[in-house]
C-alpha positions as CSV (number, residue, x, y, z in Angstrom):
1,M,30.2,-40.9,-36.7
2,A,26.5,-41.8,-36.0
3,T,26.7,-41.6,-32.5
4,D,28.7,-38.0,-32.9
5,T,25.6,-37.1,-35.0
6,L,23.0,-38.6,-32.0
7,K,24.7,-36.5,-29.2
8,S,24.5,-33.5,-31.8
9,S,20.8,-33.9,-32.3
10,T,20.2,-34.7,-28.4
11,G,22.2,-31.5,-27.5
12,A,20.1,-29.4,-29.8
13,G,17.0,-31.2,-28.6
14,G,17.9,-31.1,-25.2
15,A,18.7,-27.1,-24.9
16,S,15.2,-26.8,-26.5
17,G,13.8,-29.2,-24.2
18,G,15.5,-27.9,-21.1
19,L,13.8,-24.3,-22.1
20,R,10.4,-26.4,-22.7
21,R,11.0,-28.0,-19.6
22,L,11.9,-24.8,-17.1
23,L,9.2,-22.8,-18.5
24,L,6.8,-25.8,-17.4
25,D,7.9,-26.6,-14.7
26,N,7.9,-23.0,-13.3
27,G,4.3,-21.2,-14.1
28,A,5.0,-18.6,-12.3
29,L,8.2,-17.4,-14.8
30,T,6.0,-18.1,-17.4
31,A,3.4,-15.6,-16.4
32,L,6.4,-13.1,-15.6
33,I,7.2,-13.8,-19.1
34,V,4.1,-13.2,-20.8
35,L,3.6,-9.7,-18.3
36,V,6.9,-8.6,-19.4
37,I,6.3,-8.8,-23.1
38,A,2.2,-7.9,-23.0
39,M,3.7,-4.3,-21.2
40,S,6.7,-4.1,-23.5
41,A,4.4,-4.0,-26.6
42,L,1.9,-2.0,-24.7
43,S,4.2,1.0,-23.5
44,G,7.5,2.1,-25.1
45,D,8.2,3.4,-21.2
46,F,8.2,-0.2,-19.3
47,L,11.0,-1.6,-21.3
48,T,13.9,1.0,-19.9
49,A,16.8,0.4,-17.8
50,D,15.4,3.0,-15.4
51,N,11.9,1.5,-15.1
52,L,13.3,-1.6,-14.8
53,L,15.1,-1.2,-11.7
54,N,12.0,0.7,-10.9
55,V,9.9,-2.7,-10.9
56,G,13.0,-3.8,-8.7
57,V,12.5,-1.2,-5.8
58,Q,8.9,-1.5,-6.0
59,A,9.1,-5.3,-5.7
60,A,11.7,-5.2,-2.9
61,V,9.7,-4.9,0.4
62,T,6.8,-7.3,-0.7
63,A,9.7,-9.7,-1.9
64,I,11.7,-9.3,1.3
65,L,8.7,-9.9,3.7
66,A,7.6,-12.9,1.4
67,F,10.9,-14.6,1.9
68,G,10.4,-14.7,5.3
69,V,6.7,-16.1,5.1
70,T,8.0,-18.6,2.5
71,F,9.5,-20.2,5.6
72,V,6.3,-20.7,7.4
73,I,4.1,-21.7,4.4
74,V,6.7,-24.8,3.6
75,S,5.7,-25.7,7.1
76,A,2.3,-25.8,6.9
77,G,1.8,-22.5,8.7
78,I,0.5,-18.9,7.8
79,D,2.0,-15.3,8.9
80,L,-0.5,-12.5,8.9
81,S,1.7,-10.4,11.1
82,V,4.6,-9.8,8.7
83,G,3.3,-5.9,7.8
84,S,2.2,-4.9,11.4
85,V,5.6,-6.2,12.5
86,A,7.5,-4.9,9.7
87,A,5.8,-1.2,10.7
88,L,6.4,-1.9,14.3
89,S,10.2,-2.5,14.2
90,A,11.1,0.9,11.6
91,T,8.6,2.5,14.3
92,V,11.2,1.0,17.3
93,L,14.5,2.3,15.3
94,A,13.3,5.8,14.6
95,W,11.9,6.3,18.1
96,S,15.2,4.9,20.0
97,A,17.5,6.6,17.1
98,T,15.6,10.1,17.1
99,S,13.5,10.1,20.2
100,E,15.8,8.3,22.7
101,G,19.3,9.7,21.3
102,V,20.1,5.3,21.3
103,P,23.2,5.0,18.5
104,V,21.8,4.1,15.2
105,F,23.8,1.0,15.0
106,L,21.8,-0.1,18.2
107,A,18.4,0.8,17.1
108,V,18.8,-1.2,14.2
109,L,19.6,-4.0,16.4
110,L,16.6,-3.3,18.6
111,A,14.5,-3.1,15.6
112,I,15.6,-6.3,14.5
113,A,15.3,-7.7,18.0
114,T,11.7,-6.4,17.8
115,G,11.0,-8.4,14.7
116,I,12.4,-11.6,16.0
117,A,10.3,-11.1,19.3
118,C,7.5,-11.3,17.7
119,G,7.6,-14.3,16.0
120,L,8.9,-15.9,18.6
121,V,5.6,-14.6,20.1
122,N,3.8,-15.9,17.3
123,G,5.5,-19.7,17.6
124,F,5.1,-19.9,21.0
125,L,1.3,-19.3,20.7
126,I,1.1,-21.8,18.1
127,S,3.8,-24.8,19.4
128,Y,2.4,-24.2,22.7
129,G,-0.4,-22.5,23.3
130,K,-2.1,-25.0,20.6
131,L,-3.9,-21.7,18.9
132,P,-4.2,-21.8,15.0
133,P,-1.6,-20.0,12.9
134,F,-4.5,-18.0,11.8
135,I,-5.6,-16.8,14.8
136,A,-2.2,-16.1,16.8
137,T,-0.8,-14.3,13.9
138,L,-3.7,-12.3,13.1
139,A,-3.8,-11.4,16.9
140,M,0.1,-10.3,16.7
141,L,-1.4,-8.2,13.3
142,S,-3.6,-5.9,15.8
143,V,-0.6,-5.6,18.5
144,G,1.8,-4.8,16.6
145,R,-0.2,-2.0,14.5
146,G,-1.1,-1.0,18.2
147,L,2.0,-0.6,19.6
148,S,3.3,1.3,16.6
149,L,0.8,3.8,16.9
150,V,1.6,4.1,20.6
151,I,5.3,5.0,20.5
152,S,4.8,6.8,17.3
153,Q,1.7,9.0,19.2
154,G,0.4,8.1,15.8
155,S,2.3,10.6,13.8
156,P,5.5,9.8,11.2
157,I,9.0,9.7,12.9
158,A,11.6,11.0,10.6
159,F,14.2,8.2,9.8
160,P,18.2,8.5,10.6
161,D,20.2,10.0,7.7
162,S,22.7,6.8,7.7
163,V,19.8,4.2,7.8
164,S,17.6,6.6,5.3
165,Q,20.7,5.6,2.9
166,L,19.0,2.1,2.3
167,G,16.5,4.2,0.1
168,D,19.4,5.4,-2.0
169,A,21.4,4.2,-4.9
170,L,25.1,2.5,-4.9
171,G,26.9,4.5,-7.9
172,G,23.9,6.5,-8.6
173,W,22.5,3.6,-10.5
174,L,22.0,0.1,-8.4
175,P,19.2,1.2,-5.7
176,V,19.7,-0.3,-2.5
177,P,16.4,-2.0,-1.9
178,V,17.3,-4.2,-4.9
179,L,20.4,-5.1,-3.4
180,V,19.0,-6.0,0.3
181,M,16.1,-8.0,-1.5
182,V,18.5,-10.3,-3.6
183,V,21.0,-10.6,-0.3
184,M,17.9,-11.9,1.4
185,G,16.9,-13.8,-1.5
186,L,19.8,-15.7,-1.4
187,I,20.1,-16.1,2.5
188,T,16.5,-17.6,2.2
189,A,17.6,-20.3,-0.9
190,F,20.5,-21.2,1.3
191,V,18.4,-21.5,4.3
192,L,15.9,-23.7,2.7
193,G,18.4,-25.9,0.6
194,R,21.6,-26.3,2.8
195,T,20.1,-26.3,6.3
196,Y,19.2,-28.3,8.9
197,I,16.0,-26.1,9.8
198,G,15.2,-25.8,6.0
199,R,15.1,-29.6,5.5
200,S,12.9,-29.3,8.7
201,M,10.7,-26.8,7.3
202,Y,9.9,-29.5,4.1
203,A,9.3,-32.2,6.7
204,I,6.7,-30.6,9.0
205,G,5.2,-29.2,6.0
206,G,4.5,-32.6,4.3
207,N,3.4,-34.1,7.3
208,E,4.0,-33.1,10.6
209,E,3.2,-36.1,12.8
210,A,5.6,-38.2,10.8
211,A,8.3,-35.4,11.4
212,R,7.4,-35.8,14.8
213,L,7.8,-39.5,14.9
214,S,10.7,-39.3,13.3
215,G,12.5,-37.6,15.9
216,L,12.0,-34.0,14.8
217,R,11.7,-31.2,17.6
218,V,8.9,-29.7,15.8
219,K,7.5,-27.0,18.5
220,R,11.0,-25.7,18.6
221,Q,11.6,-25.9,15.1
222,K,8.0,-23.5,14.5
223,L,9.8,-21.2,17.1
224,A,12.9,-20.6,15.0
225,I,10.6,-20.7,12.0
226,Y,8.3,-17.9,13.1
227,A,11.3,-16.0,14.4
228,L,13.1,-16.1,11.0
229,S,9.9,-14.7,9.4
230,G,9.9,-11.7,12.1
231,L,13.5,-11.1,11.4
232,F,12.5,-10.9,7.7
233,A,9.6,-8.3,8.5
234,A,11.6,-6.3,10.4
235,A,14.3,-6.2,7.6
236,A,11.3,-5.3,5.1
237,G,10.4,-2.6,7.8
238,I,14.0,-0.8,7.9
239,V,14.1,-0.7,3.8
240,L,10.6,0.6,3.3
241,A,10.7,3.2,6.0
242,A,14.4,4.2,4.7
243,R,12.7,4.8,1.2
244,L,10.2,6.9,3.0
245,S,12.9,8.7,5.3
246,S,10.5,8.3,8.1
247,A,8.8,5.5,10.1
248,Q,5.0,5.3,9.2
249,P,2.9,4.1,12.1
250,Q,0.6,2.9,9.5
251,A,3.0,1.6,7.1
252,A,2.8,-2.1,5.3
253,Q,-1.3,-2.6,6.1
254,G,-2.4,-5.1,3.6
255,Y,1.4,-6.1,2.7
256,E,0.5,-9.7,4.1
257,L,-1.6,-10.1,1.8
258,D,1.0,-9.2,-1.0
259,A,3.2,-11.3,0.8
260,I,1.3,-14.5,1.0
261,A,0.3,-13.9,-2.6
262,A,3.6,-13.8,-4.1
263,V,4.8,-17.1,-2.4
264,V,1.8,-19.0,-3.9
265,I,1.9,-17.4,-7.3
266,G,5.6,-18.9,-6.8
267,G,4.8,-22.3,-6.7
268,A,4.2,-22.7,-2.8
269,S,1.1,-24.8,-1.4
270,L,-0.7,-23.5,1.4
271,A,-1.1,-26.8,2.3
272,G,2.9,-26.8,2.9
273,G,5.6,-29.2,2.1
274,T,6.4,-27.3,-1.1
275,G,8.2,-23.7,-1.9
276,K,11.4,-22.1,-2.9
277,A,12.9,-18.6,-2.7
278,S,13.2,-18.4,-6.8
279,G,9.6,-18.8,-7.3
280,T,9.2,-16.2,-4.3
281,L,10.8,-13.6,-5.8
282,I,9.0,-14.0,-9.4
283,G,5.7,-13.7,-7.3
284,A,6.7,-10.2,-6.1
285,L,8.0,-9.5,-9.4
286,I,5.0,-10.4,-11.0
287,L,2.7,-8.3,-8.5
288,A,5.4,-4.9,-9.0
289,V,5.0,-5.3,-13.0
290,L,1.2,-5.6,-12.8
291,R,1.1,-2.4,-10.7
292,N,4.1,-0.6,-12.6
293,G,2.9,-1.6,-16.3
294,L,-0.5,-0.5,-15.3
295,N,0.6,3.0,-14.2
296,L,2.5,3.3,-17.4
297,L,-0.7,2.6,-19.2
298,S,-2.9,4.8,-17.0
299,V,-5.4,2.5,-16.9
300,S,-7.8,3.4,-14.2
301,A,-7.0,2.7,-10.1
302,F,-10.3,1.5,-9.9
303,W,-9.7,-1.2,-12.7
304,Q,-6.1,-1.9,-12.0
305,Q,-7.3,-3.6,-8.8
306,V,-9.7,-5.7,-10.6
307,V,-6.8,-6.5,-13.3
308,I,-4.3,-7.6,-10.6
309,G,-6.8,-10.2,-9.1
310,V,-7.7,-11.5,-12.2
311,V,-4.3,-12.0,-13.3
312,I,-3.2,-13.3,-9.8
313,A,-6.0,-16.2,-10.2
314,L,-4.9,-17.0,-14.1
315,A,-0.8,-17.6,-12.7
316,V,-1.7,-19.8,-10.1
317,L,-4.4,-21.5,-12.4
318,L,-1.4,-22.2,-14.7
319,D,0.9,-23.4,-12.3
320,T,-2.1,-25.7,-10.7
321,V,-2.6,-27.3,-14.1
322,R,1.0,-27.5,-14.8
323,R,1.6,-29.5,-11.5
324,K,-1.5,-31.9,-12.2
325,A,0.0,-32.8,-15.8
326,G,3.3,-33.5,-14.0
327,A,1.8,-35.6,-11.4
328,T,-0.4,-37.7,-13.9
329,A,2.4,-38.0,-16.6
330,A,5.2,-38.6,-14.7
331,P,4.5,-42.8,-14.5
332,A,4.0,-42.6,-18.5
333,G,7.0,-40.6,-19.4
334,A,7.6,-37.7,-20.9
335,G,7.1,-38.8,-24.5
336,A,3.5,-40.5,-23.8
337,P,1.2,-39.1,-25.7
338,G,-1.1,-38.2,-22.6
339,N,1.8,-36.4,-21.3
340,R,2.2,-34.5,-24.9
341,G,-1.9,-33.4,-24.7
342,R,-1.5,-32.4,-21.2
343,Q,1.7,-30.2,-22.5
344,A,0.0,-29.0,-25.2
345,A,-3.4,-28.0,-22.8
346,T,-0.8,-26.2,-20.5
347,Y,0.8,-24.4,-23.3
348,V,-3.2,-23.7,-24.3
349,L,-3.8,-21.9,-21.0
350,A,-0.4,-19.9,-21.1
351,A,-1.7,-18.5,-24.5
352,V,-5.3,-17.5,-22.9
353,V,-3.2,-16.1,-20.0
354,A,-1.2,-13.9,-22.3
355,A,-4.5,-13.0,-24.5
356,A,-6.5,-12.3,-21.3
357,I,-3.6,-9.9,-20.0
358,V,-2.9,-8.1,-23.2
359,G,-6.8,-7.5,-24.2
360,A,-7.7,-6.7,-20.9
361,T,-4.9,-3.9,-20.8
362,S,-5.3,-2.6,-24.4
363,F,-9.2,-2.4,-24.1
364,L,-8.8,-0.2,-20.7
365,H,-5.7,1.5,-22.2
366,G,-7.4,2.3,-25.1
367,G,-9.1,5.6,-23.5
368,S,-5.6,7.5,-23.7
369,S,-4.7,9.7,-26.2
370,S,-1.4,10.3,-27.8
371,A,-2.4,13.4,-29.7
372,T,-2.4,15.3,-26.5
373,T,0.4,17.8,-25.7
374,Q,0.9,17.2,-22.3
375,K,0.7,14.0,-19.9
376,V,0.3,15.4,-16.3
377,G,0.0,12.5,-13.2
378,L,-1.9,13.1,-10.3
379,S,-1.5,11.0,-7.4
380,L,-4.4,10.8,-4.4
381,S,-3.8,9.3,-0.9
382,T,-7.3,7.5,-1.5
383,L,-10.4,7.3,-3.8
384,N,-12.4,5.7,-1.2
385,N,-13.9,9.1,0.3
386,P,-16.2,11.5,-1.8
387,F,-13.8,14.3,-1.3
388,F,-10.8,13.1,-3.1
389,V,-13.4,11.7,-5.9
390,Q,-14.2,15.7,-6.0
391,I,-10.7,16.7,-6.5
392,R,-10.6,14.0,-9.2
393,A,-13.9,15.3,-10.7
394,G,-12.4,18.9,-11.0
395,A,-9.0,17.9,-12.0
396,E,-10.2,15.7,-14.8
397,A,-12.6,18.4,-16.0
398,E,-9.9,21.0,-16.3
399,A,-7.7,18.5,-18.1
400,K,-10.5,17.8,-20.7
401,K,-10.8,21.7,-21.5
402,L,-7.1,22.4,-21.6
403,G,-6.3,19.4,-24.0
404,V,-3.9,17.5,-21.1
405,D,-3.6,13.8,-20.6
406,L,-4.5,13.1,-17.1
407,T,-3.1,9.9,-15.5
408,V,-4.9,9.7,-12.0
409,T,-3.9,6.8,-9.4
410,D,-4.9,5.8,-6.2
411,A,-2.6,5.5,-3.5
412,Q,-4.9,3.9,-0.9
413,N,-3.7,5.7,2.1
414,D,-0.3,3.6,1.8
415,A,2.4,6.2,1.9
416,S,5.3,3.5,-0.2
417,Q,2.4,2.7,-2.6
418,Q,2.3,6.2,-3.3
419,A,6.1,6.6,-3.6
420,N,5.8,3.7,-6.4
421,Q,3.2,5.8,-8.4
422,L,5.2,9.1,-8.3
423,Q,8.4,6.9,-9.2
424,N,6.4,5.5,-12.0
425,F,5.1,8.7,-13.3
426,T,9.0,10.1,-13.2
427,S,10.0,7.0,-15.6
428,E,7.2,7.7,-17.7
429,G,8.5,11.2,-18.3
430,V,5.7,13.3,-17.8
431,G,5.1,16.9,-18.0
432,S,4.1,17.8,-14.4
433,I,3.2,15.8,-11.6
434,I,0.0,16.7,-8.7
435,V,0.4,15.1,-5.4
436,N,-1.9,15.0,-2.7
437,P,0.5,13.1,-0.1
438,V,-0.6,10.1,2.4
439,D,1.8,11.7,4.5
440,S,3.9,15.1,4.1
441,D,7.4,13.5,4.6
442,A,7.2,10.1,3.0
443,A,6.3,12.3,-0.1
444,G,9.7,13.9,0.1
445,P,12.1,11.7,-1.6
446,S,9.8,10.7,-4.8
447,V,9.5,14.5,-5.4
448,R,13.1,14.6,-5.2
449,A,13.6,12.2,-7.4
450,A,11.1,14.1,-9.5
451,N,13.3,17.4,-9.0
452,K,16.3,15.7,-10.2
453,A,14.4,14.6,-13.4
454,D,13.4,18.0,-13.9
455,I,10.0,17.6,-13.7
456,P,7.8,20.2,-11.7
457,V,5.6,18.9,-8.9
458,V,2.3,20.9,-7.9
459,G,1.0,19.7,-4.4
460,V,-2.8,19.7,-3.6
461,D,-4.4,19.8,-0.2
462,R,-1.3,18.5,1.7
463,G,2.0,20.0,1.4
464,V,5.4,18.0,0.6
465,N,8.4,18.1,2.9
466,E,12.2,17.9,2.0
467,A,11.3,19.0,-1.7
468,D,10.7,21.4,-4.1
469,T,7.0,22.0,-5.2
470,A,6.0,24.9,-8.3
471,A,2.8,25.3,-6.3
472,L,1.0,23.9,-3.3
473,V,-3.0,24.3,-3.7
474,A,-4.5,24.0,-0.3
475,S,-7.1,24.6,2.3
476,D,-6.0,26.0,5.4
477,N,-7.2,22.8,7.4
478,V,-6.1,24.5,11.1
479,E,-8.2,27.8,10.0
480,G,-10.8,25.1,9.2
481,G,-10.5,23.5,12.9
482,K,-10.9,26.6,14.2
483,L,-13.9,27.6,12.2
484,G,-15.4,24.1,13.3
485,A,-15.1,25.0,16.9
486,Q,-16.2,28.4,17.0
487,A,-19.5,27.0,15.0
488,L,-20.2,24.1,17.3
489,A,-19.3,26.2,20.6
490,E,-21.9,28.9,19.7
491,K,-24.3,26.9,18.3
492,L,-24.3,25.3,22.1
493,G,-24.2,28.6,23.5
494,G,-20.8,28.2,24.8
495,K,-21.0,25.2,27.2
496,G,-21.7,21.6,26.9
497,T,-19.9,18.2,26.4
498,I,-18.7,16.9,23.3
499,V,-16.9,14.1,21.5
500,I,-14.4,14.0,18.6
501,L,-14.4,11.8,15.9
502,Q,-10.8,11.6,14.5
503,G,-9.1,10.9,11.2
504,Q,-6.5,8.3,10.2
505,A,-3.6,8.2,12.8
506,G,-0.6,9.8,11.4
507,T,-2.2,11.8,8.5
508,S,-1.2,15.5,8.2
509,A,-5.0,16.4,7.8
510,S,-6.3,14.5,10.9
511,R,-3.3,16.2,13.0
512,E,-3.7,20.0,11.8
513,R,-7.6,19.7,11.7
514,G,-7.8,18.5,15.2
515,A,-4.9,21.2,16.2
516,G,-7.0,24.2,14.6
517,F,-10.0,22.2,16.7
518,A,-8.4,22.6,19.8
519,E,-7.0,26.1,19.5
520,G,-10.4,27.4,18.6
521,L,-11.9,25.6,21.7
522,K,-9.7,27.7,23.9
523,A,-11.8,30.2,23.8
524,Y,-14.9,28.5,25.1
525,P,-13.6,27.4,28.6
526,G,-17.4,26.2,29.0
527,I,-17.5,23.4,26.1
528,K,-15.7,20.4,28.0
529,V,-14.0,17.3,25.4
530,V,-15.4,14.1,27.4
531,A,-13.9,11.4,24.6
532,K,-11.4,11.5,21.3
533,Q,-11.3,8.6,19.0
534,P,-10.3,7.7,15.6
535,A,-12.3,6.6,12.9
536,D,-10.0,6.4,9.8
537,F,-12.0,9.1,7.9
538,D,-14.3,6.3,7.1
539,R,-18.2,6.5,7.5
540,T,-18.8,2.7,8.6
541,K,-15.7,3.5,11.4
542,G,-17.8,6.9,12.5
543,L,-20.8,4.7,13.1
544,D,-19.0,2.1,14.9
545,V,-17.6,4.3,16.7
546,M,-20.0,6.9,17.8
547,T,-22.2,4.4,18.9
548,N,-19.8,2.8,21.1
549,L,-18.8,6.4,22.5
550,L,-22.7,6.8,23.0
551,Q,-22.5,3.9,25.6
552,A,-20.1,5.9,28.0
553,H,-21.5,9.3,27.2
554,P,-25.2,8.9,26.4
555,D,-25.8,13.0,27.1
556,I,-23.4,14.5,25.3
557,D,-24.3,17.8,23.3
558,G,-22.1,17.7,20.3
559,V,-19.8,15.9,17.9
560,F,-16.8,17.2,16.0
561,A,-16.1,14.9,13.0
562,E,-13.0,15.4,11.4
563,N,-14.2,14.5,7.2
564,D,-18.2,14.4,6.8
565,E,-17.8,11.2,6.0
566,M,-17.5,10.1,10.2
567,A,-20.2,13.3,10.6
568,L,-22.5,11.1,8.6
569,G,-21.8,7.9,10.2
570,A,-21.9,9.7,13.6
571,I,-25.6,11.0,12.9
572,K,-26.3,7.3,12.1
573,A,-25.6,6.4,15.3
574,L,-27.2,9.4,17.0
575,G,-30.9,8.6,15.1
576,A,-33.6,11.1,16.3
577,K,-30.7,13.1,18.1
578,A,-28.8,14.5,15.6
579,G,-29.7,18.3,15.0
580,K,-32.0,18.2,17.9
581,S,-30.5,17.6,21.3
582,V,-26.7,16.6,19.6
583,Q,-25.5,19.0,17.3
584,V,-22.9,17.8,14.8
585,V,-20.0,19.6,13.0
586,G,-18.0,17.5,10.0
587,F,-15.7,19.0,7.6
588,D,-14.6,19.1,3.6
589,G,-18.1,20.0,2.1
590,T,-19.0,16.4,0.5
591,P,-22.1,16.4,-1.7
592,D,-24.1,13.9,1.0
593,G,-22.5,16.4,3.7
594,L,-24.1,19.2,2.1
595,K,-27.1,17.4,1.8
596,A,-27.4,16.8,5.7
597,V,-26.9,20.0,6.2
598,E,-29.8,20.9,4.3
599,A,-31.7,18.4,6.0
600,G,-30.6,19.4,9.3
601,T,-28.8,16.3,10.9
602,L,-25.2,17.7,10.1
603,Y,-25.4,21.4,11.6
604,A,-22.5,22.5,9.5
605,S,-19.5,21.5,7.6
606,V,-16.3,23.8,7.0
607,A,-16.2,23.2,3.2
608,Q,-13.1,23.0,1.2
609,Q,-14.1,23.4,-2.4
610,P,-12.8,20.3,-3.2
611,K,-13.6,20.8,-7.3
612,E,-12.2,23.9,-7.0
613,L,-8.4,22.3,-5.7
614,G,-8.4,20.0,-8.3
615,K,-9.5,22.5,-10.9
616,I,-6.4,25.0,-9.7
617,A,-3.8,22.3,-9.2
618,V,-4.3,20.9,-12.9
619,D,-4.3,24.5,-14.3
620,N,-0.6,25.4,-12.0
621,A,0.7,21.7,-13.2
622,V,0.2,22.9,-17.3
623,R,1.8,26.4,-16.2
624,A,4.7,25.1,-14.4
625,A,5.3,22.3,-17.4
626,E,5.3,25.4,-19.5
627,G,8.1,26.9,-17.7
628,K,5.5,29.6,-16.8
629,K,5.4,31.6,-13.1
630,T,3.4,29.3,-10.7
631,E,2.7,31.0,-6.9
632,E,4.2,29.0,-4.6
633,M,1.0,29.3,-2.0
634,V,-2.4,29.2,-3.7
635,K,-5.2,29.1,-0.8
636,V,-8.8,28.3,-1.7
637,P,-11.0,29.9,0.6
638,V,-13.0,27.6,3.7
639,K,-16.3,28.3,5.1
640,V,-18.7,27.2,7.0
641,V,-21.9,25.7,5.5
642,T,-24.9,26.1,7.5
643,K,-28.8,25.5,6.6
644,E,-28.8,28.8,6.4
645,N,-26.1,29.6,3.3
646,V,-26.1,26.1,2.2
647,A,-28.3,26.9,-1.1
648,G,-26.0,29.4,-2.2
649,F,-22.9,27.5,-1.9
650,G,-21.0,26.3,-5.0
651,G,-18.5,24.2,-3.8
């Protein structure tokens, strides 16, 4: 009887003790649970079946990439190329299946072979070329991205319909990306725990020299390890492109950092020798929960980056403290007073993490009002550009005037991130959505999902392909390009040499403005374009690219930049030449651009009136949410602003 009582007591204590040990031994799991509780308490839209599946879809690509990176990190390596390899593999699939007529099955195999080949090159450079993993994979990051742009010519390529089904849902409810993520996770767990190469990874990561002396063929194993990472990157690229219905040459930029963060948050050490598939999955889910929850809470796009960075640091800190507590307590035994004190310290730190998360999100969420009658979501392609900041300003001013709760998100020029944000708006059940697409094709699937949920969508500045929008509020980029060509050519007297600074490759704005400029230039055969180079709509890159072009073409007469930011960078590179011997024309009519026009360093800017775009977009979104009729196309006039008329321009 006493024995039975003892067993019963031990069993009860064992159950609670087992749960406690599970949480203590998995700091990332504790952090994930705290996050889910915090987000559920702060947003009633978070803990729903649709939104949880949404989180799974958003975690899928990062998780698949991270599973491959887990192999590398366990073996004490690093792989910075996985994002570029993912984009390259997807581009190869789309290009071979559409442009070259390769059967889809063979195109998929070719894409996977591309990923493996990139991984093998990484492994060869590291094992036999003796390059540090950081340098070898950094080089592949650049090579992979460059090849993706070369193959696609900088433009998205439509994905085959049969492969695009990977972005759909089985039975109408189970997203295929989640299923693929689970399968790849099981494969990772099997490789790490049940295979010779998996044991080799831990041995190499623990002590490479000892592994070599014990007879392990370290160089060959590293080839296989990096090939596996490339294979998983290819799978992630295919899933990502399937979600977007197109292969984006600029896709998955920065995803390598998310993948590495997921692995480290999941308990792996960058020094090697530790790591597991379940921890990596938890790390990817933490990142997805953070981004999803902060979107639902209407936290500022800028603050989101701060919160994500802080929570990642706290999660890893919690795991580090837990590991140290476990390591020092092992000789003393679980019941030792010192061990109990360390466990208590770990719990206290977990509580601090929870309080920090809840406090920060509550504070940042505090500005939203529940008294408003309508909620509108606005997804901008980027807020790292004054033009789109002006669109936001116009939208926010109009929303305040109308008493509308407007949530603004920043896609950071990432079509996949924008797809996640649009899905979050749909899950939240906003009254209407405004989208400024990173890419018109890639936004289609997410907008179609909003269509199914009967949420009206308004496009601003750029349209959405293969989906229904209640209205498109836009300037005519092609017409603006033609006006820019006319203004520059006439200022040069119809003859001279010029260079063109192009925007971000693959964006519709860059393509349309460039096409319009080329069309307008046909009327001026005396104007010769001596160079065209992308500067990604960025002022710093505009400065660098213009500086380089001046080395080869010091005597140019003019510059056309596809936005004002690049034009301002070009002016800086030109120095005293700007506005005198070299005429510069920009595009957008941003405040800084107009100041340069007024100063005479920028001859002209094709002004789009971005604040007006934002204002009219909100007006149409509210009308559509109320069931009122809207115009399918709302054109906001563009005009060439020069020193003569800049004072009267009210952009």
